[in-house]
C-alpha positions in Angstrom: -22.9 -11.8 -18.7 -23.9 -10.9 -22.3 -26.1 -7.9 -22.4 -27.9 -8.5 -25.7 -27.9 -10.8 -28.7 -25.2 -9.9 -31.2 -25.4 -10.3 -35.0 -23.0 -12.5 -37.0 -21.2 -9.3 -38.3 -20.8 -8.0 -34.8 -19.5 -11.4 -33.7 -16.8 -11.3 -36.5 -15.7 -7.8 -35.5 -15.6 -8.8 -31.8 -13.4 -11.8 -32.6 -11.0 -9.4 -34.2 -10.9 -7.5 -30.9 -9.2 -10.4 -29.2 -6.2 -10.6 -31.5 -6.0 -6.8 -31.9 -6.0 -6.1 -28.2 -3.3 -8.6 -27.7 -1.3 -7.0 -30.5 -1.8 -3.6 -28.9 -0.6 -5.0 -25.6 2.5 -6.4 -27.4 3.4 -3.1 -29.0 2.5 -1.1 -25.9 5.1 -2.7 -23.8 7.7 -3.3 -26.5 10.3 -1.3 -24.5 13.6 -1.5 -26.3 15.1 0.9 -23.9 13.9 -0.9 -20.7 17.1 -3.1 -20.2 19.3 0.0 -20.5 17.1 2.6 -19.0 19.2 3.2 -15.9 22.5 3.6 -17.8 20.6 5.7 -20.4 19.4 8.0 -17.7 23.0 8.2 -16.4 24.3 9.3 -19.8 21.9 12.2 -19.4 23.5 13.2 -16.1 21.2 11.5 -13.6 22.2 9.4 -10.6 20.2 6.4 -9.1 18.3 8.7 -6.7 17.2 10.8 -9.7 16.1 7.6 -11.5 13.9 6.6 -8.6 12.6 10.1 -8.4 11.6 10.0 -12.1 9.8 6.7 -11.5 8.0 8.3 -8.6 6.9 11.1 -10.9 5.7 8.5 -13.4 3.8 6.7 -10.6 2.4 10.0 -9.3 1.0 10.9 -12.8 -0.6 7.5 -13.0 -1.8 7.9 -9.4 -3.7 11.1 -10.4 -5.0 9.7 -13.7 -5.6 6.1 -12.9 -9.0 6.3 -11.3 -10.6 8.8 -13.7 -9.1 6.9 -16.7 -10.7 3.6 -15.7 -14.0 5.4 -14.8 -14.0 7.1 -18.2 -13.6 3.7 -19.8 -16.7 2.4 -17.9 -18.7 5.5 -18.8 -17.5 6.6 -22.3 -16.4 3.2 -23.6 -13.2 1.1 -23.7 -12.2 2.0 -27.3 -12.4 5.8 -26.9 -10.2 5.6 -23.8 -7.7 3.3 -25.5 -7.4 5.6 -28.6 -6.6 8.7 -26.4 -4.2 6.7 -24.2 -2.4 5.2 -27.2 -2.0 8.7 -28.6 -0.3 9.8 -25.4 2.0 6.8 -25.6 3.1 7.9 -29.0 3.7 11.5 -27.9 5.5 10.4 -24.7 7.9 8.1 -26.6 8.6 10.9 -29.1 9.8 13.1 -26.3 12.8 10.8 -25.9 14.2 12.4 -29.1 14.8 15.7 -27.3 15.3 14.4 -23.7 18.7 15.5 -22.4 18.1 16.6 -18.8 16.1 15.7 -15.7 13.4 18.1 -16.7 12.9 16.8 -20.3 13.0 13.2 -19.0 10.4 14.1 -16.5 8.2 15.3 -19.4 8.7 12.0 -21.1 7.6 10.2 -17.9 4.6 12.4 -17.6 3.4 11.8 -21.2 4.0 8.1 -20.8 2.3 8.0 -17.5 -0.9 9.6 -18.9 -0.9 7.1 -21.8 -0.3 4.1 -19.5 -3.0 5.1 -17.1 -5.6 5.4 -19.9 -4.6 2.1 -21.5 -4.2 0.2 -18.3 -7.4 -1.5 -17.3 -9.2 -0.4 -20.5 -7.4 -3.0 -22.6 -8.1 -5.9 -20.2 -11.7 -4.7 -19.7 -12.2 -4.6 -23.5 -10.6 -8.0 -24.0 -12.6 -9.6 -21.1 -15.9 -8.1 -22.2 -15.3 -9.1 -25.8 -15.0 -12.7 -24.6 -18.1 -12.5 -22.5 -20.1 -10.9 -25.5 -18.9 -13.8 -27.7 -20.4 -16.2 -25.1 -17.1 -17.9 -24.4 -16.9 -20.5 -21.6 -15.9 -19.6 -18.1 -12.7 -21.6 -18.5 -11.9 -19.6 -21.7 -12.6 -16.3 -19.9 -10.4 -17.4 -17.1 -7.4 -17.4 -19.4 -7.8 -13.8 -20.6 -5.5 -12.3 -18.0 -2.9 -15.0 -18.5 -2.9 -14.4 -22.3 -2.5 -10.7 -22.0 0.2 -11.0 -19.4 2.1 -13.6 -21.5 1.9 -11.2 -24.5 3.2 -8.3 -22.4 6.1 -10.2 -21.0 7.0 -12.0 -24.3 7.0 -8.5 -25.9 9.5 -7.3 -23.2 11.6 -10.4 -23.8 11.8 -9.8 -27.6 12.4 -6.1 -27.1 15.3 -6.9 -24.7 17.0 -9.1 -27.3 16.5 -6.4 -29.9 18.0 -3.9 -27.5 21.2 -5.9 -27.2 21.4 -6.4 -31.0 21.0 -2.6 -31.5 23.7 -1.8 -29.0 26.0 -4.5 -30.6 25.8 -2.9 -34.0 24.7 0.7 -33.4 24.2 2.9 -30.3 21.9 4.3 -27.6 20.4 6.7 -30.2 19.4 3.9 -32.5 17.5 2.3 -29.7 15.7 5.5 -29.1 14.6 5.8 -32.8 13.3 2.2 -32.7 11.4 2.9 -29.5 9.7 6.0 -30.9 8.7 4.1 -34.0 7.1 1.2 -32.1 5.6 3.7 -29.6 3.1 4.9 -32.3 1.9 1.4 -33.2 -0.7 1.1 -30.3 -2.4 4.2 -31.6 -2.8 2.8 -35.1 -4.1 -0.5 -33.7 -6.6 1.2 -31.3 -8.4 2.9 -34.2 -9.5 -0.5 -35.5 -11.0 -1.8 -32.3 -14.8 -2.4 -31.7 -16.6 -1.4 -28.5 -18.1 -4.6 -26.9 -21.8 -4.5 -26.2 -21.8 -4.4 -22.4 -23.7 -2.3 -19.8 -22.0 1.0 -19.1 -22.1 3.1 -16.0 -24.5 6.1 -16.2 -22.7 9.4 -16.7 -24.5 11.0 -13.9 -24.2 10.3 -10.2 -20.4 10.0 -10.2 -20.0 10.1 -6.5 -22.6 7.4 -6.1 -20.9 5.2 -8.7 -17.6 5.5 -6.9 -19.2 4.7 -3.6 -20.7 1.5 -5.0 -17.4 0.4 -6.5 -15.3 1.2 -3.3 -17.9 -0.6 -1.1 -17.7 -3.6 -3.4 -13.9 -3.7 -3.3 -13.2 -2.8 0.3 -16.4 -3.5 2.4 -18.0 -6.5 0.7 -16.6 -9.9 0.2 -13.4 -10.5 2.4 -11.7 -12.5 -0.3 -12.2 -9.8 -3.0 -10.9 -7.2 -0.6 -7.8 -9.2 0.2 -7.2 -9.9 -3.5 -7.5 -6.2 -4.2 -5.1 -5.1 -1.4 -2.6 -7.8 -2.5 -2.5 -6.4 -6.0 -2.1 -2.9 -4.6 0.8 -3.7 -2.2 2.3 -7.2 -2.9 3.2 -6.1 -6.4 5.9 -3.9 -4.9 7.9 -6.9 -3.8 8.8 -7.8 -7.3 8.7 -4.3 -8.9 11.7 -3.0 -7.0 13.9 -5.9 -8.4 13.2 -4.5 -11.9 15.2 -1.3 -11.1 17.7 -2.8 -8.7 18.9 -5.5 -11.1 20.3 -3.0 -13.6 22.2 -1.1 -10.9 23.5 -4.5 -9.5 24.7 -5.7 -12.9 26.6 -2.4 -13.4 28.3 -2.8 -10.0 29.1 -6.4 -10.9 30.8 -5.4 -14.1 28.3 -7.0 -16.5 28.7 -5.3 -19.9 25.7 -3.1 -20.8 25.5 -4.9 -24.2 24.5 -8.1 -22.3 21.7 -6.4 -20.4 19.2 -7.1 -23.1 19.9 -10.8 -23.3 19.7 -11.2 -19.5 16.5 -9.1 -19.3 15.0 -11.0 -22.2 15.6 -14.3 -20.5 14.0 -13.1 -17.3 11.0 -11.8 -19.3 10.7 -15.1 -21.1 10.6 -16.9 -17.7 8.0 -14.5 -16.5 5.9 -15.1 -19.6 6.1 -18.9 -19.1 5.1 -18.5 -15.5 2.1 -16.4 -16.5 1.1 -18.7 -19.2 1.0 -21.7 -16.9 -0.1 -19.9 -13.7 -3.5 -21.5 -13.8 -2.2 -24.9 -14.6 0.1 -24.7 -11.5 -2.8 -23.5 -9.4 -4.9 -26.4 -10.6 -2.1 -28.8 -9.7 -0.9 -27.4 -6.4 -4.0 -25.6 -5.2 -4.5 -21.9 -4.6 -3.0 -22.0 -1.1 0.3 -23.5 -2.2 0.5 -21.1 -5.1 -0.1 -18.1 -2.8 2.7 -19.3 -0.5 5.1 -19.3 -3.6 3.9 -15.9 -4.6 4.6 -14.5 -1.2 7.9 -16.3 -0.3 9.8 -16.2 -3.6 10.5 -12.4 -3.5 11.9 -12.8 0.0 14.3 -15.5 -1.1 15.1 -13.4 -4.2 16.3 -10.4 -2.3 18.3 -12.6 0.1 19.9 -14.3 -2.9 20.8 -10.9 -4.6 22.4 -9.8 -1.4 24.4 -13.0 -0.8 25.5 -14.2 -4.3 27.7 -13.0 -7.1 26.7 -12.7 -10.8 25.6 -16.2 -11.5 23.9 -16.9 -8.1 22.3 -13.4 -8.3 20.8 -14.2 -11.7 19.3 -17.4 -10.3 17.9 -15.4 -7.4 16.5 -12.9 -9.9 14.5 -15.7 -11.6 12.5 -16.0 -8.4 11.1 -12.5 -8.7 9.9 -13.1 -12.3 8.3 -16.5 -11.5 6.5 -15.0 -8.5 5.4 -12.0 -10.7 4.1 -14.2 -13.5 2.1 -16.4 -11.1 0.9 -13.6 -8.9 -0.3 -11.0 -11.4 -2.1 -13.4 -13.5 -4.0 -15.3 -10.7 -4.7 -12.2 -8.6 -5.9 -10.1 -11.6 -8.1 -12.8 -12.8 -9.6 -13.3 -9.4 -10.3 -9.6 -9.2 -11.9 -9.4 -12.7 -14.0 -12.5 -12.1 -15.6 -11.0 -9.0 -16.6 -7.6 -10.4 -19.4 -6.7 -12.8 -18.6 -5.6 -16.4 -19.8 -2.1 -15.8 -17.3 -1.6 -13.0 -14.4 -3.7 -14.4 -12.2 -1.0 -15.9 -12.6 1.2 -12.8 -11.7 -1.8 -10.5 -8.6 -2.5 -12.5 -7.6 1.1 -12.4 -8.2 1.3 -8.6 -5.8 -1.7 -8.2 -3.2 0.0 -10.3 -3.9 3.3 -8.4 -3.2 1.5 -5.1 0.1 0.0 -6.5 1.3 3.3 -7.9 0.4 5.1 -4.7 2.4 2.6 -2.7 5.4 3.2 -5.0 5.1 7.0 -4.7 5.4 6.6 -1.0 8.2 4.0 -0.9 10.1 4.7 -4.1 12.1 7.7 -3.0 12.9 5.9 0.3 14.4 3.0 -1.5 16.3 5.3 -3.8 17.7 7.2 -0.8 18.6 4.0 0.9 20.7 2.9 -2.1 22.6 6.1 -2.2 23.0 6.6 1.6 23.5 3.0 2.9 24.4 1.0 -0.2 22.9 -1.7 -2.3 23.5 -4.6 0.1 21.7 -2.9 3.0 18.8 -2.0 0.7 18.4 -5.6 -0.5 18.2 -6.8 3.1 15.7 -4.1 3.9 13.5 -5.2 0.9 13.8 -8.8 2.0 12.4 -7.9 5.4 9.7 -5.7 3.8 8.6 -8.5 1.5 8.4 -10.9 4.4 6.2 -8.4 6.2 3.9 -8.1 3.2 3.6 -11.9 3.1 2.7 -12.0 6.7 0.2 -9.1 6.7 -1.5 -9.6 3.2 -0.8 -13.0 1.7 -1.2 -15.2 4.8 -4.7 -13.8 5.5 -5.6 -14.4 1.9 -4.5 -18.0 2.2 -6.7 -18.4 5.3 -9.7 -17.0 3.4 -9.1 -19.4 0.6 -8.9 -22.3 3.1 -12.4 -21.3 4.4 -14.0 -21.6 0.9 -16.3 -24.5 0.4 -14.8 -27.5 -1.5 -16.4 -27.4 -4.9 -14.7 -29.9 -7.2 -11.4 -28.6 -8.4 -12.1 -25.0 -7.8 -9.4 -22.3 -7.6 -8.9 -18.9 -6.2 -10.2 -17.5 -9.5 -13.6 -19.1 -9.5 -14.1 -20.5 -6.0 -16.5 -18.8 -3.8 -18.5 -17.1 -6.6 
């Protein structure tokens, strides 16, 4: 809800927020090194268990920073938080220039983790609140998450292709230099943003503020609680595939130079899924879409365990379709159901739950791959994804079925 009447000059600046936030999002995840991160870490003397341990460190940093970062955005403002977070992104990427051991790579992960935690949630909150302040329609607001997700995944797709081109003509080191250069772009863009005119949390009474937010998310509306918990835990079902695929491709003899093309294609598929997530939801209904979101990762892990390169790549597509559908629809459902003054904190709490889940399970998956092999780990993840579907997604589907029929409503707007 718009908190006050804005002038025409403010309206013009706020319109600029939309394109600038999307551009910041594009540059913030333009990860040239992502398709080759596992082999890059291995050139620095790390094994796959070290890789998962580093990701657990990254997740632990975000776990510690996520809630206070979102809360700071709600109290101090979205722009200030984004500027500081983007600064840490630039510094974190710059550490790659001197990273040559587990310890130095851990410092890279820590710097990046602080930056990501400050930006995560704040960018979506600023974009969402800018649309509200501009008086945009509910249907237009509904597309905010999908637009940001599409920009993120499209950025990763382009970065992946750039990665393969760099490796084709140059080297790992060239990819690092490109990554560091792009890593400073979000900071420059964040300086040009405008704070949207929304109600902020009061700076006093922090414990009371958190109590209100937590009760809203966990003890209030059952549908909101299930959406929140699904974002915290269901996201793991597709996230592990991100790291396992690179190891699988190495084992299958796929040339590292082709990783970028494969990854770029998968990111493009995820971007398309995110872009049309709401259209698919409108056509199939929220219940059918949730079934797809929950079942596709299970089939994906089974496919990776049972097929060779070509069949495994087809199976990999299932993860990215599920991720595109799920993150867009569930995040939008969350943001639609929380007030503006709590929005950044609510997004951060969802990310906190996800990172916390990874901190607990990540080292276990890494150990499983080293101790029992990739195939056994894939079957274990298939069973775990099925369990998550049964415990989290099915109850969410049942809650959606109980919603009153109101025209062509969806999970995002039904039951408001």
